C-alpha positions as CSV (number, residue, x, y, z in Angstrom):
1,X,163.4,136.0,117.5
2,X,164.6,136.8,114.0
3,X,164.0,140.6,113.1
4,X,163.4,141.0,109.5
5,X,162.3,144.1,107.2
6,X,160.9,143.5,103.7
7,X,160.9,146.4,101.1
8,X,159.0,145.9,97.9
9,X,156.9,148.2,96.1
10,X,154.2,145.5,95.3
11,X,151.9,144.7,98.1
12,X,151.1,141.3,97.1
13,X,155.0,140.4,97.1
14,X,155.1,141.6,100.7
15,X,152.0,139.7,101.8
16,X,153.7,136.4,100.4
17,X,156.7,137.1,102.5
18,X,154.7,137.8,105.6
19,X,152.8,134.6,105.1
20,X,156.0,132.8,104.9
21,X,157.6,134.2,107.8
22,X,154.6,133.3,109.9
23,X,154.9,129.8,108.6
24,X,158.6,129.7,109.3
25,X,158.0,130.9,112.9
26,X,159.9,133.0,115.4
27,X,160.4,135.8,112.9
28,X,159.3,139.4,113.7
29,X,158.8,141.1,110.2
30,X,158.2,144.7,109.3
31,X,157.0,145.4,105.6
32,X,157.4,148.6,103.5
33,X,156.1,149.6,100.1
34,X,158.4,152.8,100.2
35,X,162.0,152.1,99.8
36,X,162.8,155.5,101.7
37,X,160.7,154.4,104.8
38,X,162.1,150.9,104.7
39,X,165.7,152.0,104.6
40,X,165.1,154.4,107.4
41,X,163.5,151.6,109.5
42,X,166.6,149.4,108.6
43,X,169.1,152.0,109.9
44,X,167.1,152.7,113.0
45,X,166.4,149.1,114.0
46,X,169.3,147.1,112.4
47,X,167.3,143.8,111.5
48,X,169.0,140.5,111.1
49,X,167.6,139.8,107.7
50,X,166.4,142.5,104.9
51,X,164.4,141.2,102.0
52,X,165.1,143.7,99.2
53,X,163.4,144.0,95.9
54,X,165.7,144.9,93.1
55,X,163.7,146.9,90.5
56,X,161.3,149.3,92.3
57,X,159.6,152.4,90.5
58,X,161.6,154.8,92.5
59,X,164.7,153.0,93.6
60,X,167.2,150.2,92.7
61,X,167.8,147.6,95.2
62,X,171.3,147.0,94.2
63,X,172.1,150.6,95.1
64,X,170.1,150.5,98.4
65,X,172.1,147.4,99.3
66,X,175.2,149.4,99.5
67,X,173.5,151.6,102.3
68,X,172.7,148.5,104.6
69,X,174.1,148.6,108.0
70,X,177.2,146.3,108.3
71,X,176.5,142.7,109.2
72,X,173.0,143.0,107.8
73,X,171.9,139.8,106.1
74,X,170.5,140.6,102.7
75,X,168.1,138.4,100.6
76,X,167.2,139.9,97.2
77,X,163.7,139.3,95.8
78,X,163.0,140.0,92.2
79,X,161.1,138.9,89.1
80,X,164.2,139.6,86.9
81,X,166.7,136.8,87.0
82,X,169.5,138.8,85.0
83,X,170.1,140.6,88.3
84,X,171.4,137.5,90.3
85,X,175.1,138.0,89.6
86,X,174.7,141.8,90.7
87,X,173.0,140.5,93.8
88,X,175.9,138.1,94.9
89,X,178.4,140.9,94.0
90,X,176.9,143.0,97.0
91,X,177.2,140.0,99.3
92,X,173.5,139.0,99.2
93,X,173.2,135.7,101.0
94,X,170.6,134.5,98.6
95,X,168.5,135.5,95.6
96,X,164.8,134.6,95.5
97,X,163.3,134.7,92.0
98,X,159.6,135.6,91.9
99,X,157.0,134.0,92.2
100,X,158.6,132.6,95.2
101,X,157.5,129.2,96.7
102,X,157.8,128.3,100.2
103,X,160.4,125.6,100.2
104,X,162.8,127.9,98.4
105,X,162.0,130.5,100.9
106,X,162.9,128.3,103.7
107,X,166.0,127.3,102.0
108,X,167.0,130.9,102.1
109,X,166.1,131.4,105.8
110,X,168.3,128.4,106.6
111,X,171.2,129.9,104.7
112,X,170.7,133.3,106.5
113,X,170.6,131.5,109.7
114,X,174.2,130.3,109.4
115,X,175.1,133.9,109.6
116,X,172.7,135.4,112.1
117,X,172.4,132.6,114.5
118,X,175.4,133.3,116.4
119,X,174.3,136.9,117.0
120,X,170.9,136.2,118.1
121,X,171.4,133.2,120.1
122,X,174.1,134.8,122.1
123,X,171.3,137.0,123.5
124,X,170.1,133.8,125.4
125,X,172.6,131.3,125.3
126,X,170.4,129.0,127.4
127,X,168.3,128.3,124.4
128,X,168.2,126.2,121.4
129,X,166.3,126.7,117.8
130,X,164.6,123.7,116.6
131,X,162.3,123.0,113.6
132,X,158.9,121.8,114.8
133,X,155.8,121.5,112.7
134,X,157.2,123.7,109.8
135,X,158.4,126.3,112.4
136,X,161.2,127.3,114.2
137,X,160.8,127.2,118.0
138,X,163.1,128.6,120.4
139,X,163.4,126.0,123.4
140,X,164.9,127.1,126.7
141,X,167.5,124.6,128.0
142,X,166.3,124.8,131.5
143,X,162.7,123.5,130.4
144,X,164.1,120.4,128.6
145,X,163.8,117.3,130.9
146,X,164.3,114.4,128.3
147,X,164.9,113.8,124.5
148,X,163.7,110.6,123.0
149,X,164.6,109.3,119.6
150,X,162.0,108.4,117.1
151,X,163.6,107.4,113.7
152,X,165.0,110.5,112.2
153,X,163.1,112.8,114.6
154,X,163.4,113.4,118.4
155,X,160.7,114.0,121.1
156,X,161.5,116.9,123.3
157,X,159.9,116.6,126.7
158,X,159.7,120.0,128.7
159,X,158.7,120.9,132.1
160,X,155.2,122.2,132.2
161,X,155.0,122.5,128.4
162,X,153.8,120.4,125.5
163,X,156.1,117.9,124.0
164,X,157.8,118.9,120.7
165,X,158.7,116.6,117.8
166,X,161.8,118.0,115.8
167,X,163.1,116.6,112.5
168,X,166.8,116.0,114.0
169,X,168.9,113.0,114.8
170,X,169.9,112.1,118.1
171,X,173.6,112.5,117.2
172,X,172.9,116.1,115.8
173,X,171.0,116.8,118.9
174,X,173.8,115.5,121.2
175,X,176.4,117.7,119.4
176,X,174.5,121.0,120.1
177,X,173.4,120.4,123.8
178,X,176.0,121.4,126.6
179,X,177.7,118.3,127.9
180,X,177.8,119.7,131.4
181,X,173.9,120.0,131.4
182,X,172.6,116.7,129.5
183,X,174.1,113.2,129.1
184,X,173.3,110.6,126.7
185,X,172.3,107.4,128.7
186,X,170.9,105.3,125.9
187,X,170.8,105.2,122.2
188,X,167.2,106.4,122.5
189,X,167.5,108.9,125.4
190,X,169.4,112.2,126.4
191,X,168.6,113.4,129.9
192,X,168.8,116.5,131.6
193,X,171.0,116.2,134.7
194,X,169.0,119.0,136.3
195,X,165.7,116.8,136.0
196,X,167.4,113.7,137.5
197,X,165.7,112.9,140.9
198,X,167.4,109.7,141.6
199,X,169.2,106.9,139.7
200,X,170.9,103.5,139.8
201,X,173.5,102.0,137.5
202,X,170.7,101.0,135.1
203,X,167.8,103.1,135.7
204,X,167.1,106.9,136.0
205,X,164.1,108.7,137.5
206,X,163.3,112.3,136.4
207,X,161.1,115.0,137.9
208,X,158.1,115.8,136.2
209,X,158.3,112.6,133.9
210,X,156.3,109.6,134.8
211,X,158.4,106.9,133.1
212,X,161.9,105.5,134.6
213,X,164.7,105.8,131.9
214,X,167.0,102.8,131.2
215,X,170.8,103.3,130.9
216,X,171.9,101.3,128.0
217,X,175.0,99.0,128.4
218,X,177.0,101.2,126.1
219,X,176.5,104.3,128.1
220,X,177.0,102.9,131.7
221,X,180.5,103.7,132.1
222,X,180.0,107.5,130.7
223,X,176.8,107.8,133.0
224,X,178.7,106.3,136.1
225,X,181.4,108.9,135.6
226,X,179.0,111.6,135.4
227,X,177.2,110.2,138.8
228,X,180.5,110.4,140.7
229,X,180.4,114.0,140.6
230,X,176.5,114.5,140.4
231,X,174.7,115.1,143.6
232,X,170.8,115.0,143.5
233,X,169.0,117.7,145.0
């Protein structure tokens, strides 16, 4: 869960950020029209991301930025583009110019994710953040049974949970999965070793999955190397 605080003296601007955070998914957001109350919350809760307006009636966001706790990811939101350079001078990750449209908001969140992901994923090293249906979904590695390629998407089959479709390639997926828990056995399949019920040189049968999975010719040796040390339960 990504924890965020938004500070803006315009309620409409806050409602837009709130709507976009819900659409993005896996975001916990607190909104404040009062800069004083908002900064008190930031200091008390130390959120991952702060959305901060620059020109508010009683405060200047550039000055408030200097008071943020170390390590806070800052995204400025403002209707005044002339502040962009000032924003980056205080180490803002991004600068959203109002009116903010969702694709631009999503890019800002992805940029912020590169800074905060190590911190919030370390809380649960057994999970993976995937984009699914325009939302970010945290998937437990222990729940994954099988990953199947489908063009530039993958289908993620999970134990006792709905299948997810995520826009990521098999190569990218293989690179982020722990190699001691997952093995690619075919150009179209990655399997969880914990889900393997039985296997032969060319076929794998998984628990909680009805279809046998073929072992591709290119991957036979790699799978055989694994099967030498794998002991089905």
